[in-house]
Steps between C-alpha positions, in 0.01 A plus 500: 500500500701628203876430495764638263708266288780540243520260207849453352506623141777601263340750271519840331647817651694307762188361664596216735164417657128542443303648789216279619235481771369183663151468648311208648556197723846364575408143407245524219366232271555732202763768436406746223762719332317809373617755241368850435387641167665751268362809669528430872741357756466224757388765753209630293161497665379203299809289562503582871132429554511183291801368692321567827182329381691194379689484830168506684402193293811318623712552189858625545578773248835632378450812290799661334608789279632444151843656428357809330282577801777425749723742307239776497427481129151520348554312174489122543811295431518290185360148521833321561569714808145456634523125445841483672350681798221243517749214489693656790177534700397140431845378606472703822151375585600142424789530745283656773166325459542234768230240440274738306397453140594791274288706262586804294275780390466865435299802405482558125856507358642327808278200440564494125877489554451216749321296233781570254751364751286192560464439127870544431812310592602715796420260783683183593256362759134415546443819700264687475188285489235758405450853365243769577429789262339815644379678187692330219591757229392290203512792256569876493199726570273514198712251303349155559667373183845528660483205738773412750410134528729305268709369792215408735460147367856435611440588864545171681303569818133574578409866450221704659390813315313760707360754258261794524225498238579866421873441456617698194814284477324166514166465325318222680401303190863501386624395845246216492631390160859505629399288800322253270810467284712430808253237618499324164870437559445379856149466652433723803835669440353851513204659675335841468321686779318812381467800733176674410514876426877519562749671270868421447585643844208313658318826572120479486239776447273613782204332333666164567410531869838389628840652561842424358582347838213256444646414161848441644349276768336298219832478314675370811226253593475353149880475475533322835219253423644425156853441629373265769304305241817406310 
């Protein structure tokens, strides 16, 4: 069952709260805060199906809209606003988690901003305890020399990267190198799970012999198993 939530937030254009949706069990072992990417909201097909699949695995999910989406704007907010939104979400989840452990994650930009928050000085507690990246945007399309990884070594919690091997924003060999650099700092700090034939949106061609729903089920299953292994 999906339930509406409102996360207190003092932001641009008089915004006082971020809209959010909660899925999953009432007393979970893990509570995952989940952010959307730059081009879609929390109610996009991918976000909705992923939240449902994670809930079916026993993970509670709180997905939310960034301020620009909540305000009906298409252009993403600047990084400080996106990071402030993430801090507000983490504070909310921490206050409402019960006995659950907390993880953060997101699709593309939503996940990248989460790692920036974790690597910065925004948080005053030991929550969250893990991060999950669904298609990390390591570089712009066709520009693998412009890496967005300089902060990753400063992320202080284990990170799971779920990446399609046809992702134009995250060449697999470069993702693998980023994971290796993170693990040199702290062994087993980062892990990569490659989704065969999937692109940045986790769509797969017909020749793959499976549907996008199958891919999302794999994403949810791998995420749940990884979280429970921590």
